[in-house]
C-alpha positions as CSV (number, residue, x, y, z in Angstrom):
1,M,0.0,0.0,0.0
2,D,1.2,3.5,-0.8
3,P,2.3,5.2,2.5
4,A,0.1,8.2,1.6
5,A,-2.9,5.9,1.6
6,T,-2.3,4.5,5.1
7,P,-4.7,5.9,7.7
8,P,-3.1,7.5,10.8
9,A,-3.1,5.4,13.9
10,G,-5.2,6.4,17.0
11,R,-8.7,7.7,17.6
12,P,-10.4,10.1,15.2
13,V,-9.7,13.7,15.8
14,F,-12.9,15.2,14.2
15,G,-16.5,14.3,14.3
16,R,-16.9,15.2,10.6
17,L,-14.1,16.1,8.1
18,L,-14.9,17.4,4.7
19,L,-12.6,17.0,1.7
20,T,-13.4,19.1,-1.4
21,G,-11.9,18.3,-4.8
22,A,-12.1,14.6,-3.9
23,A,-12.2,13.5,-7.6
24,G,-9.0,15.3,-8.5
25,T,-5.6,13.6,-8.6
26,L,-4.5,14.8,-5.1
27,G,-8.0,14.3,-3.6
28,R,-8.1,10.7,-4.7
29,A,-4.5,10.2,-3.3
30,M,-5.3,11.8,0.0
31,M,-8.7,10.3,0.8
32,P,-7.6,7.1,2.6
33,A,-5.1,9.0,4.9
34,L,-7.6,11.7,5.8
35,Q,-10.5,9.3,6.4
36,G,-8.8,8.0,9.6
37,L,-8.9,11.5,11.2
38,A,-12.7,11.6,11.5
39,Q,-15.6,9.6,12.7
40,H,-17.5,10.8,9.6
41,F,-15.7,11.6,6.3
42,R,-17.5,13.7,3.7
43,V,-16.1,13.9,0.2
44,S,-17.2,16.4,-2.5
45,D,-16.6,17.5,-6.1
46,L,-18.6,18.3,-9.1
47,P,-21.3,15.6,-9.7
48,G,-19.7,14.1,-12.9
49,P,-16.2,13.7,-11.7
50,L,-17.4,12.5,-8.3
51,A,-19.5,9.7,-9.8
52,R,-16.4,8.3,-11.6
53,I,-14.2,7.7,-8.5
54,S,-14.2,5.0,-5.8
55,A,-14.8,6.8,-2.5
56,P,-14.1,4.9,0.7
57,A,-17.0,2.7,1.6
58,A,-18.0,4.6,4.7
59,A,-17.6,8.1,3.2
60,E,-20.5,10.5,2.8
61,V,-20.5,11.3,-0.9
62,A,-21.8,14.8,-1.5
63,P,-21.7,16.3,-5.0
64,C,-21.5,20.1,-5.0
65,D,-20.6,23.0,-7.3
66,L,-18.6,25.4,-5.2
67,A,-19.9,28.3,-7.3
68,N,-23.4,27.7,-5.9
69,P,-23.6,29.3,-2.4
70,E,-26.7,27.4,-1.3
71,A,-25.2,24.1,-2.2
72,V,-22.0,25.0,-0.4
73,M,-24.0,26.0,2.7
74,A,-25.6,22.6,2.7
75,L,-22.3,20.8,2.1
76,M,-20.8,22.5,5.2
77,R,-23.6,21.4,7.6
78,G,-22.2,19.4,10.6
79,V,-18.6,19.8,9.5
80,D,-15.8,20.4,12.0
81,A,-12.9,20.9,9.6
82,V,-12.3,21.2,5.9
83,V,-9.4,20.2,3.5
84,H,-10.1,22.4,0.5
85,L,-8.5,20.9,-2.6
86,G,-11.4,21.9,-4.9
87,G,-11.1,24.2,-7.9
88,I,-9.1,24.5,-11.0
89,S,-5.5,23.5,-10.4
90,V,-3.7,24.8,-13.6
91,E,-3.1,28.1,-15.3
92,G,-5.8,29.1,-17.8
93,P,-8.3,31.8,-18.8
94,F,-9.7,34.0,-16.0
95,D,-13.4,33.4,-16.2
96,P,-13.4,29.7,-15.2
97,I,-10.8,30.4,-12.5
98,L,-13.0,33.2,-11.3
99,Q,-16.0,30.9,-10.8
100,S,-14.1,28.0,-9.4
101,N,-11.3,29.4,-7.4
102,I,-12.4,32.9,-6.4
103,L,-16.2,32.7,-6.1
104,G,-15.9,29.1,-4.9
105,A,-13.4,30.0,-2.2
106,H,-15.6,32.9,-1.0
107,N,-18.7,30.7,-0.9
108,L,-16.7,28.1,1.1
109,Y,-15.5,30.6,3.7
110,E,-18.9,32.1,4.1
111,A,-20.4,28.7,4.6
112,V,-17.6,27.9,7.1
113,R,-18.5,31.0,9.0
114,R,-22.2,30.5,9.1
115,Q,-22.0,26.8,9.9
116,G,-19.4,27.2,12.7
117,V,-16.6,25.2,11.2
118,K,-13.4,25.6,13.2
119,R,-10.5,25.0,10.8
120,V,-9.8,25.1,7.0
121,V,-6.7,23.6,5.4
122,L,-6.5,25.5,2.1
123,A,-4.6,24.2,-1.0
124,S,-2.8,27.4,-2.1
125,S,0.0,27.1,-4.5
126,N,3.7,27.9,-5.1
127,H,2.4,30.0,-8.1
128,V,1.5,32.7,-5.6
129,T,5.2,33.5,-5.7
130,G,6.1,32.1,-9.1
131,C,7.7,35.4,-10.4
132,Y,10.7,35.2,-8.1
133,E,14.0,34.3,-9.6
134,R,15.0,30.6,-9.1
135,A,18.2,31.7,-7.6
136,Q,16.4,33.7,-4.8
137,R,15.4,31.8,-1.7
138,I,12.2,33.1,-0.2
139,D,9.9,32.4,2.7
140,P,6.2,32.9,3.4
141,R,6.8,36.4,4.7
142,D,8.1,37.7,1.4
143,P,5.6,39.6,-0.8
144,A,3.4,37.7,-3.2
145,R,4.4,37.7,-6.9
146,P,1.8,35.5,-8.7
147,D,2.7,34.2,-12.1
148,G,-0.8,34.1,-13.7
149,N,-4.5,33.9,-13.2
150,Y,-4.2,30.7,-11.2
151,G,-1.6,32.1,-8.8
152,L,-3.6,35.2,-8.4
153,S,-6.7,33.2,-7.5
154,K,-4.7,31.4,-4.8
155,L,-3.5,34.7,-3.4
156,F,-7.2,35.7,-3.1
157,G,-7.8,32.5,-1.2
158,E,-5.0,33.3,1.2
159,G,-6.5,36.8,1.7
160,L,-9.9,35.2,2.5
161,A,-8.2,32.9,5.1
162,S,-6.5,35.9,6.7
163,L,-9.7,38.0,6.8
164,Y,-11.8,35.2,8.3
165,W,-9.2,34.6,11.0
166,D,-9.0,38.3,11.9
167,R,-12.7,39.0,11.7
168,Y,-14.3,35.7,12.8
169,G,-11.6,33.5,14.5
170,I,-11.7,30.8,11.9
171,E,-8.3,29.1,11.8
172,S,-6.7,28.4,8.4
173,V,-3.5,26.8,7.2
174,C,-2.7,27.9,3.6
175,L,-0.4,25.4,1.9
176,R,1.5,26.6,-1.1
177,I,1.8,23.2,-2.6
178,G,4.7,22.5,-4.9
179,S,5.0,19.6,-7.4
180,A,2.9,16.9,-5.7
181,T,3.7,14.0,-8.0
182,P,5.0,10.4,-7.5
183,A,8.4,11.7,-8.7
184,P,9.9,15.1,-9.7
185,P,9.1,15.7,-13.4
186,D,12.2,17.7,-14.3
187,L,15.0,19.9,-13.0
188,R,12.6,22.4,-11.4
189,G,11.0,19.6,-9.6
190,L,14.1,19.0,-7.6
191,S,13.3,22.2,-5.9
192,T,9.5,22.1,-5.7
193,W,8.6,18.4,-5.3
194,I,6.5,17.1,-2.4
195,S,6.1,13.3,-2.2
196,L,2.5,12.1,-1.8
197,P,3.4,10.5,1.7
198,D,4.8,13.9,2.8
199,L,1.7,15.7,1.6
200,A,-0.5,13.3,3.6
201,R,1.7,14.0,6.6
202,L,1.5,17.8,6.0
203,L,-2.3,17.8,5.7
204,S,-2.6,15.8,8.9
205,C,-0.3,18.2,10.8
206,S,-2.2,21.2,9.4
207,L,-5.5,19.8,10.6
208,Q,-4.3,19.0,14.1
209,A,-1.7,21.6,15.1
210,P,-3.1,23.5,18.1
211,G,-3.6,27.3,18.2
212,I,-2.5,27.9,14.6
213,G,-4.6,31.0,13.8
214,F,-3.7,32.0,10.2
215,L,-0.6,30.4,8.8
216,V,1.0,30.2,5.3
217,A,3.5,27.3,4.6
218,Y,5.1,25.9,1.5
219,G,4.3,22.3,0.8
220,M,7.5,20.5,-0.3
221,S,9.6,17.6,0.8
222,A,13.0,18.1,2.5
223,N,14.6,19.0,-0.9
224,T,18.3,19.9,-1.0
225,R,17.7,22.4,-3.8
226,A,14.5,24.0,-2.3
227,F,13.5,27.5,-3.5
228,W,11.7,28.1,-0.2
229,D,12.6,28.4,3.5
230,T,9.6,27.3,5.4
231,Q,11.1,25.8,8.5
232,T,9.4,28.3,10.9
233,A,6.0,27.4,9.6
234,W,6.8,23.7,9.6
235,Q,7.8,24.0,13.3
236,R,4.5,25.5,14.2
237,L,2.7,22.7,12.4
238,G,5.0,19.9,13.8
239,F,5.7,18.8,10.2
240,V,8.9,16.9,9.4
241,P,9.2,15.8,5.8
242,Q,10.7,12.4,5.2
243,D,11.6,12.5,1.5
244,N,14.0,14.5,-0.7
245,A,13.8,15.1,-4.4
246,E,17.6,14.7,-4.7
247,T,17.0,11.0,-4.8
248,F,15.7,11.5,-8.4
249,A,18.4,13.9,-9.5
250,P,20.3,11.5,-11.8
251,H,17.1,10.9,-13.8
252,V,15.7,14.4,-14.1
253,E,18.4,17.1,-13.7
254,R,19.0,17.2,-17.5
255,L,15.3,17.8,-18.1
256,Q,15.2,21.6,-18.6
257,L,12.3,23.8,-19.6
258,P,12.8,25.9,-22.7
259,A,14.8,29.2,-22.3
260,G,12.9,32.2,-21.1
261,P,10.9,33.2,-18.0
262,Q,9.7,29.6,-17.5
263,R,13.3,28.5,-17.0
264,Q,14.4,31.6,-15.2
265,L,11.6,32.1,-12.7
266,Q,10.2,29.8,-10.0
267,G,6.8,29.3,-11.6
268,G,8.1,27.2,-14.4
269,S,5.9,26.2,-17.3
270,F,2.9,28.4,-16.1
271,L,5.0,31.4,-17.2
272,A,4.7,30.2,-20.8
273,M,0.9,30.2,-20.7
274,G,-1.4,33.0,-21.8
275,P,-2.4,35.7,-22.2
276,Y,-5.8,34.4,-23.0
277,N,-7.7,37.3,-24.6
278,H,-8.7,36.4,-28.1
279,E,-7.8,39.9,-29.3
280,D,-4.1,39.5,-28.3
281,P,-1.8,39.0,-31.3
282,G,-0.7,35.5,-31.9
């Protein structure tokens, strides 16, 4: 069994835990590990994708469009904590991202507030700071420099998390997830990779760390070539990554992106996408 799919030992921490984006690649990989944290485990995504996956037998399967505020309000009923992986996960035109990642995140936090949910673990993204030079090591306190519509939408999500902590006392951990794949895909991945078992550990820590308030942390393994210094945030979460992308270096360090911003800046291939207005030349 994949270590990421091994439920944590011990008694459930939550009465009811909600996972959004359950039909996505990361949602499907994280479901088994998260299920063990709760007495009741609710999984959600759009109806079509959700119908095509195999949810855990005991899970509450709840189709929902995050752009529909009434549906999100019903989805949040009885929930103690949320792992929010839902939404568009790649760079693209603004309008779909607006509906899914911006309006959807606002609907989610409003439902969290009104239903009395105590904690949100929000899948943010390294693309919030994708316009920094690769040679520059940064940490979560550095100013945001999003690399596109997707990164901008995740910055909005972090802003929501901050607002709802300051105004309403809802705790959030915003995880700027790197390259969450079975192995690093290329040279950039040696800096940004997080193994699936490490991601499962990070989500578990983010749900359980006491008195976290509002926190931003990068999601990566213990990579020798990391772009990001996130030790302070990890210490607050009690997270200690177990894997290192350097293991894969002989296989991927020659795999470079084409010359230009995508090779020069931390955001990688997202910097080669767009603009998307049909009136733009080319």
